[in-house]
Residue, then its C-alpha position, 0 to 999 in steps of 0.5 A: l443189754s437193755h430192753t424196752f416195750i413199745n405199745k403200737k395200737g394195743s400190741i406190745i412189741p418188745c425191743r432189745t438192744a445191745l451195745v458192742d464196742l469193737g474199737v474205732n476200726q471195726v464196723d458195729p455188727g448191729l448196723a445193717p450191712d451193705g446190700s441189705h434189703c430196706g424197701e421195694g427196689k432199695m438196699c442199704v449202702n453206708q447205713k442209708c436206704m438207696s434206690v437200686s436203680s440210682l446205684r446202677k447209674m453210679g456204677p461202672a457198666c458191664p461189657q455187652d450188658c452180660n448178654g442178658n444172662g447175668w447182672c452187673n456187679n459194683k466192679g463192672h463185672c458180670h455175675c452170671k446166672d447158673g448155666f452161664a460162665p463169666p466174664y460175659c455170660d455168653n458161654p456155658g458154665p457154672g454161673g458166678s463172676m470173675d470176683s467169686g471166690 
């Protein structure tokens, strides 16, 4: 563990760090996980801040665009709002997707 202090326009900001080595096959728990919000309309993907709209263009499209009752996930499946059932969000149901636990 280490710490340092940053002076930003007269305000002292403490910065604490920890180095965790879990081996070469483990992701560093200090890195932002994929999907983390990193700016307006942006999210982290592989430790890069990317525009959500550009990511949508790269992924598979959902059939019937989820009938306006859900969002297309990275697998091209609808994630339905509460009250609508997968796979197409066109029938009553609890929400979620076919990928939900």
